[in-house]
N, CA and C atoms as an extended XYZ file, in Angstrom:
354
Properties=species:S:1:pos:R:3:atomname:S:1:resname:S:1:resid:I:1 pbc="F F F"
N        89.216      116.054      116.282 N   MET     1
C        89.787      115.435      114.690 CA  MET     1
C        89.649      116.354      113.767 C   MET     1
N        88.670      117.218      113.705 N   ASP     2
C        88.881      118.428      112.350 CA  ASP     2
C        90.343      118.716      112.560 C   ASP     2
N        90.997      119.417      113.740 N   GLU     3
C        92.131      119.762      113.741 CA  GLU     3
C        93.653      118.991      113.790 C   GLU     3
N        93.089      117.128      113.465 N   LEU     4
C        93.790      116.853      112.873 CA  LEU     4
C        94.238      116.380      111.714 C   LEU     4
N        92.849      116.509      111.019 N   LEU     5
C        92.817      116.645      109.661 CA  LEU     5
C        93.489      117.760      108.900 C   LEU     5
N        93.249      119.242      109.744 N   ALA     6
C        94.058      120.127      108.720 CA  ALA     6
C        95.561      120.074      108.405 C   ALA     6
N        95.982      119.545      110.039 N   TYR     7
C        97.059      119.981      110.285 CA  TYR     7
C        98.207      118.297      109.452 C   TYR     7
N        97.434      117.242      109.136 N   THR     8
C        97.726      116.554      108.446 CA  THR     8
C        97.180      116.474      106.839 C   THR     8
N        96.407      116.738      106.170 N   GLN     9
C        96.584      117.934      105.014 CA  GLN     9
C        97.946      119.316      104.648 C   GLN     9
N        98.021      119.060      106.190 N   THR    10
C        99.081      120.705      105.429 CA  THR    10
C       100.561      120.574      105.493 C   THR    10
N       100.973      118.900      106.171 N   ILE    11
C       102.111      118.573      106.072 CA  ILE    11
C       101.874      117.870      104.499 C   ILE    11
N       101.255      116.967      104.140 N   VAL    12
C       101.548      115.884      103.086 CA  VAL    12
C       101.062      117.330      101.968 C   VAL    12
N        99.922      117.823      102.033 N   GLY    13
C       100.496      118.953      100.771 CA  GLY    13
C       101.568      120.291      101.174 C   GLY    13
N       102.417      120.555      102.117 N   GLY    14
C       103.241      120.818      102.261 CA  GLY    14
C       104.605      120.317      101.705 C   GLY    14
N       104.444      118.882      101.912 N   ALA    15
C       105.872      117.812      101.047 CA  ALA    15
C       105.300      117.917      100.127 C   ALA    15
N       103.804      117.416       99.461 N   MET    16
C       104.450      117.422       98.096 CA  MET    16
C       104.411      118.674       97.237 C   MET    16
N       104.244      120.022       97.643 N   VAL    17
C       104.666      121.718       97.622 CA  VAL    17
C       106.102      121.539       97.585 C   VAL    17
N       106.802      121.101       98.353 N   LEU    18
C       108.182      120.641       98.288 CA  LEU    18
C       108.682      120.169       97.275 C   LEU    18
N       108.977      118.703       97.374 N   ILE    19
C       108.535      118.261       96.570 CA  ILE    19
C       108.465      118.130       95.105 C   ILE    19
N       107.174      118.766       94.449 N   GLY    20
C       107.230      119.334       93.426 CA  GLY    20
C       107.751      121.091       92.640 C   GLY    20
N       108.307      121.164       93.515 N   ALA    21
C       109.325      122.350       93.595 CA  ALA    21
C       110.323      122.142       93.282 C   ALA    21
N       111.275      120.685       94.454 N   LEU    22
C       112.620      120.236       93.983 CA  LEU    22
C       112.893      119.735       92.664 C   LEU    22
N       111.711      119.124       91.952 N   ILE    23
C       111.579      118.140       91.343 CA  ILE    23
C       112.101      119.179       90.007 C   ILE    23
N       110.966      120.549       90.179 N   CYS    24
C       110.942      121.392       89.081 CA  CYS    24
C       112.436      122.169       89.039 C   CYS    24
N       112.447      122.514       90.317 N   ALA    25
C       114.824      123.158       90.406 CA  ALA    25
C       115.122      121.833       89.581 C   ALA    25
N       115.035      120.648       89.332 N   TYR    26
C       116.431      119.759       89.104 CA  TYR    26
C       116.341      119.876       88.000 C   TYR    26
N       114.391      119.599       87.565 N   TRP    27
C       114.933      119.743       85.752 CA  TRP    27
C       115.382      121.172       85.163 C   TRP    27
N       114.732      122.043       85.828 N   TYR    28
C       115.991      123.345       85.385 CA  TYR    28
C       116.919      123.287       85.821 C   TYR    28
N       117.770      123.207       86.371 N   LEU    29
C       118.690      122.779       86.292 CA  LEU    29
C       119.821      121.595       85.399 C   LEU    29
N       118.967      120.805       85.458 N   TYR    30
C       119.588      119.661       84.110 CA  TYR    30
C       118.976      119.648       83.022 C   TYR    30
N       118.424      120.784       82.896 N   TRP    31
C       117.817      120.939       81.168 CA  TRP    31
C       119.013      122.281       80.799 C   TRP    31
N       119.525      123.389       81.938 N   ASN    32
C       120.369      124.530       80.826 CA  ASN    32
C       121.895      123.973       81.108 C   ASN    32
N       121.740      122.964       81.627 N   ARG    33
C       123.291      122.711       82.047 CA  ARG    33
C       123.649      121.270       80.361 C   ARG    33
N       122.888      120.751       79.945 N   ASN    34
C       123.011      119.873       79.146 CA  ASN    34
C       122.156      119.562       78.093 C   ASN    34
N       120.915      121.108       77.717 N   TYR    35
C       119.931      121.307       76.740 CA  TYR    35
C       121.294      121.855       75.473 C   TYR    35
N       121.653      121.035       74.075 N   ARG    36
C       122.290      121.639       73.554 CA  ARG    36
C       121.394      121.190       72.159 C   ARG    36
N       120.237      120.862       72.263 N   GLY    37
C       119.526      121.460       70.823 CA  GLY    37
C       119.436      119.457       70.635 C   GLY    37
N       120.188      118.344       71.470 N   SER    38
C       119.560      117.187       71.092 CA  SER    38
C       118.636      116.476       72.038 C   SER    38
N       118.213      115.626       71.680 N   LEU    39
C       117.774      114.740       73.215 CA  LEU    39
C       117.575      114.416       74.636 C   LEU    39
N       117.424      114.819       75.620 N   LEU    40
C       117.986      114.398       76.962 CA  LEU    40
C       117.187      113.719       77.054 C   LEU    40
N       117.798      112.531       77.878 N   THR    41
C       117.877      111.324       78.217 CA  THR    41
C       117.693      110.426       79.287 C   THR    41
N       118.577      111.602       80.158 N   GLY    42
C       119.136      110.755       81.154 CA  GLY    42
C       118.511      111.716       82.675 C   GLY    42
N       119.696      112.468       83.465 N   GLY    43
C       118.455      113.035       84.852 CA  GLY    43
C       117.628      112.284       85.192 C   GLY    43
N       116.032      113.717       84.908 N   PRO    44
C       115.146      113.446       85.444 CA  PRO    44
C       114.398      112.679       84.345 C   PRO    44
N       114.785      113.039       83.161 N   TYR    45
C       114.163      112.454       82.229 CA  TYR    45
C       114.738      110.692       82.181 C   TYR    45
N       115.770      110.109       82.295 N   ALA    46
C       115.770      108.843       82.383 CA  ALA    46
C       114.451      108.452       83.551 C   ALA    46
N       113.339      109.027       84.835 N   ALA    47
C       112.637      108.175       85.043 CA  ALA    47
C       111.300      108.703       84.339 C   ALA    47
N       110.582      109.897       83.934 N   VAL    48
C       109.598      109.979       82.704 CA  VAL    48
C       110.032      111.711       81.706 C   VAL    48
N       109.544      111.003       81.301 N   ARG    49
C       109.451      112.077       80.215 CA  ARG    49
C       109.441      113.314       79.432 C   ARG    49
N       108.182      113.257       80.807 N   HIS    50
C       107.947      115.361       81.259 CA  HIS    50
C       108.175      115.387       81.963 C   HIS    50
N       109.129      115.416       82.893 N   PRO    51
C       110.489      115.773       84.613 CA  PRO    51
C       109.469      116.891       84.627 C   PRO    51
N       109.859      118.873       83.737 N   LEU    52
C       108.794      119.683       84.666 CA  LEU    52
C       107.167      119.456       84.687 C   LEU    52
N       106.959      118.700       84.048 N   TYR    53
C       105.015      118.750       83.696 CA  TYR    53
C       105.082      117.899       85.189 C   TYR    53
N       105.522      117.031       85.223 N   THR    54
C       105.349      116.007       87.200 CA  THR    54
C       105.793      116.814       87.822 C   THR    54
N       106.689      117.702       88.260 N   GLY    55
C       106.594      118.674       89.592 CA  GLY    55
C       105.806      119.241       89.219 C   GLY    55
N       105.366      120.286       88.458 N   PHE    56
C       104.796      121.150       88.397 CA  PHE    56
C       103.005      120.312       88.709 C   PHE    56
N       102.885      119.621       88.585 N   MET    57
C       101.854      118.903       88.840 CA  MET    57
C       101.662      117.929       90.413 C   MET    57
N       102.745      117.625       90.684 N   VAL    58
C       103.017      117.647       91.954 CA  VAL    58
C       102.327      118.187       93.457 C   VAL    58
N       103.459      119.313       92.689 N   LEU    59
C       102.948      120.837       93.784 CA  LEU    59
C       101.405      121.151       93.330 C   LEU    59
N       100.930      121.696       92.748 N   THR    60
C        99.518      121.612       92.228 CA  THR    60
C        99.089      121.288       93.298 C   THR    60
N        99.200      120.120       93.457 N   PHE    61
C        98.601      118.793       93.509 CA  PHE    61
C        98.587      118.963       95.509 C   PHE    61
N        99.658      119.443       95.796 N   GLY    62
C       100.189      119.710       97.637 CA  GLY    62
C        99.687      120.553       97.639 C   GLY    62
N        99.660      122.058       96.709 N   LEU    63
C        98.895      123.611       97.125 CA  LEU    63
C        97.802      122.554       97.400 C   LEU    63
N        97.089      122.379       96.615 N   ALA    64
C        95.269      122.010       96.604 CA  ALA    64
C        95.330      121.033       97.993 C   ALA    64
N        95.868      120.938       98.443 N   ILE    65
C        95.477      120.106       99.796 CA  ILE    65
C        95.709      120.453      100.817 C   ILE    65
N        96.838      121.017      100.630 N   ALA    66
C        97.421      121.950      101.700 CA  ALA    66
C        96.693      122.982      102.041 C   ALA    66
N        95.988      123.600      101.284 N   VAL    67
C        95.098      125.248      101.048 CA  VAL    67
C        94.042      124.666      100.316 C   VAL    67
N        92.914      123.448      100.683 N   PRO    68
C        91.614      123.561       99.676 CA  PRO    68
C        90.839      124.486       99.667 C   PRO    68
N        90.982      126.006       99.295 N   PHE    69
C        90.523      126.981       98.848 CA  PHE    69
C        89.879      126.643       97.324 C   PHE    69
N        89.198      126.756       96.899 N   LEU    70
C        88.399      126.856       95.580 CA  LEU    70
C        89.528      126.890       93.765 C   LEU    70
N        90.401      128.176       94.728 N   GLU    71
C        91.224      128.058       94.024 CA  GLU    71
C        92.464      127.494       93.551 C   GLU    71
N        93.147      127.171       94.534 N   THR    72
C        93.502      125.858       94.262 CA  THR    72
C        92.924      124.430       93.882 C   THR    72
N        91.930      124.523       94.523 N   LEU    73
C        91.558      122.920       93.533 CA  LEU    73
C        91.192      123.432       92.026 C   LEU    73
N        90.932      124.809       91.725 N   MET    74
C        91.163      124.855       90.052 CA  MET    74
C        92.231      125.153       89.962 C   MET    74
N        93.244      125.029       89.980 N   LEU    75
C        94.514      125.442       89.863 CA  LEU    75
C        95.042      123.815       89.520 C   LEU    75
N        94.413      123.034       90.868 N   ALA    76
C        94.633      121.901       90.321 CA  ALA    76
C        94.163      121.349       88.862 C   ALA    76
N        92.788      121.173       89.014 N   ALA    77
C        91.883      120.553       88.050 CA  ALA    77
C        92.871      121.867       86.665 C   ALA    77
N        92.462      122.695       86.476 N   ILE    78
C        93.069      123.616       85.543 CA  ILE    78
C        94.642      122.315       84.687 C   ILE    78
N        95.363      121.832       86.156 N   THR    79
C        96.762      121.715       85.094 CA  THR    79
C        95.938      120.497       84.793 C   THR    79
N        95.111      119.575       85.257 N   LEU    80
C        95.875      118.255       84.290 CA  LEU    80
C        94.778      118.092       83.415 C   LEU    80
N        93.848      119.794       82.668 N   VAL    81
C        93.331      119.498       81.564 CA  VAL    81
C        94.624      119.627       80.487 C   VAL    81
N        95.576      120.981       81.084 N   VAL    82
C        96.490      121.958       80.562 CA  VAL    82
C        97.307      119.847       79.762 C   VAL    82
N        97.955      119.421       80.687 N   LEU    83
C        98.329      118.891       80.446 CA  LEU    83
C        97.950      117.323       79.528 C   LEU    83
N        96.831      117.138       79.809 N   ALA    84
C        95.899      116.179       79.322 CA  ALA    84
C        95.822      116.964       77.139 C   ALA    84
N        95.704      118.070       77.190 N   ILE    85
C        96.092      118.378       76.590 CA  ILE    85
C        97.825      119.134       75.419 C   ILE    85
N        98.490      119.413       76.629 N   PHE    86
C        99.732      119.656       75.691 CA  PHE    86
C       100.969      118.447       75.481 C   PHE    86
N       100.762      117.856       76.989 N   ILE    87
C       101.432      116.231       76.724 CA  ILE    87
C       101.561      114.827       75.127 C   ILE    87
N        99.899      114.829       74.305 N   PRO    88
C       100.264      114.688       73.463 CA  PRO    88
C       100.372      115.323       72.406 C   PRO    88
N       100.774      116.718       72.657 N   LYS    89
C       101.490      117.940       71.380 CA  LYS    89
C       102.907      118.005       71.270 C   LYS    89
N       103.335      118.045       72.573 N   GLU    90
C       104.736      117.873       73.061 CA  GLU    90
C       105.442      116.139       72.297 C   GLU    90
N       104.468      115.455       72.593 N   GLU    91
C       104.972      114.355       72.463 CA  GLU    91
C       105.209      113.820       70.420 C   GLU    91
N       103.989      114.217       70.372 N   ARG    92
C       104.084      114.410       68.290 CA  ARG    92
C       105.113      115.345       67.939 C   ARG    92
N       105.244      116.422       68.458 N   THR    93
C       106.388      117.193       67.974 CA  THR    93
C       108.022      116.864       68.078 C   THR    93
N       107.686      116.114       69.762 N   LEU    94
C       109.106      115.131       70.402 CA  LEU    94
C       109.623      114.015       69.159 C   LEU    94
N       108.653      113.234       68.821 N   LEU    95
C       108.837      112.274       67.537 CA  LEU    95
C       109.756      113.094       66.270 C   LEU    95
N       108.305      113.621       65.346 N   GLU    96
C       108.866      114.961       64.255 CA  GLU    96
C       110.254      115.726       64.296 C   GLU    96
N       111.108      116.039       65.767 N   GLN    97
C       111.884      116.213       66.063 CA  GLN    97
C       112.704      115.673       65.942 C   GLN    97
N       112.735      114.420       66.781 N   TYR    98
C       114.188      113.085       66.650 CA  TYR    98
C       113.718      111.618       66.023 C   TYR    98
N       112.086      111.504       66.055 N   GLY    99
C       112.536      110.342       65.051 CA  GLY    99
C       112.493      109.018       65.745 C   GLY    99
N       113.238      108.242       65.053 N   LYS   100
C       114.006      106.746       65.617 CA  LYS   100
C       113.967      106.789       66.590 C   LYS   100
N       114.895      108.050       67.134 N   LYS   101
C       115.630      108.456       68.634 CA  LYS   101
C       114.524      108.194       69.945 C   LYS   101
N       114.158      109.196       69.376 N   TYR   102
C       112.398      109.785       70.485 CA  TYR   102
C       111.878      108.173       70.541 C   TYR   102
N       111.637      107.063       69.451 N   LYS   103
C       110.862      105.482       69.303 CA  LYS   103
C       111.503      105.309       70.641 C   LYS   103
N       112.873      105.126       70.767 N   GLU   104
C       113.587      104.172       71.600 CA  GLU   104
C       113.651      104.330       72.657 C   GLU   104
N       113.419      105.859       72.758 N   TYR   105
C       113.166      106.530       74.115 CA  TYR   105
C       112.725      107.030       75.115 C   TYR   105
N       110.936      106.583       74.455 N   ALA   106
C       110.000      106.444       74.698 CA  ALA   106
C       109.535      104.628       75.364 C   ALA   106
N       110.572      104.028       74.518 N   LYS   107
C       109.723      102.630       74.694 CA  LYS   107
C       111.438      101.525       75.783 C   LYS   107
N       111.909      102.874       76.071 N   ARG   108
C       113.094      102.852       77.706 CA  ARG   108
C       112.045      103.327       78.906 C   ARG   108
N       111.672      104.324       78.650 N   VAL   109
C       110.631      105.336       79.810 CA  VAL   109
C       109.616      105.076       79.899 C   VAL   109
N       108.963      104.292       79.524 N   PRO   110
C       107.559      104.623       79.301 CA  PRO   110
C       106.731      104.899       80.004 C   PRO   110
N       106.673      105.605       81.094 N   TRP   111
C       105.922      107.034       82.049 CA  TRP   111
C       107.131      108.318       81.164 C   TRP   111
N       105.143      108.403       81.373 N   LYS   112
C       104.960      110.468       81.010 CA  LYS   112
C       105.358      111.091       81.823 C   LYS   112
N       104.621      110.979       83.299 N   LEU   113
C       104.673      111.652       84.068 CA  LEU   113
C       104.693      111.099       85.644 C   LEU   113
N       104.128      110.185       85.746 N   ILE   114
C       104.364      109.645       86.722 CA  ILE   114
C       105.082      107.745       86.774 C   ILE   114
N       106.189      107.642       87.177 N   PRO   115
C       107.314      106.121       87.305 CA  PRO   115
C       106.301      105.350       87.912 C   PRO   115
N       106.384      103.839       86.509 N   LYS   116
C       105.530      102.628       86.995 CA  LYS   116
C       103.837      102.769       87.214 C   LYS   116
N       103.396      103.756       86.629 N   LEU   117
C       101.843      104.176       87.092 CA  LEU   117
C       101.244      104.573       85.585 C   LEU   117
N       101.683      106.285       84.948 N   TYR   118
C       101.600      107.281       83.591 CA  TYR   118
C       102.607      107.795       83.014 C   TYR   118
């Protein structure tokens, strides 16, 4: 039974690491190809307002599941704390920078990190 649990953790966690890495890579490619100083609302930004953070969060949680050591668990916890601090700051900055455009975008895409959840 312990072997099955370890195998399941490795598969699920590994899949999450891969998915998180793919989200981060997609964000990076999209950002580099499209950002020219104006608000981005397409690509990964059509699903959530902070797609890089989403990818990193999925990656760190997957790592904590696949390799449940103190260090990976701490990385996942620290990631949550950092996101809880930085997302509100970034939201304020984007609102100041883009004003009405950002308000309209936030109404269209209400999810900060996880579609249909948060």
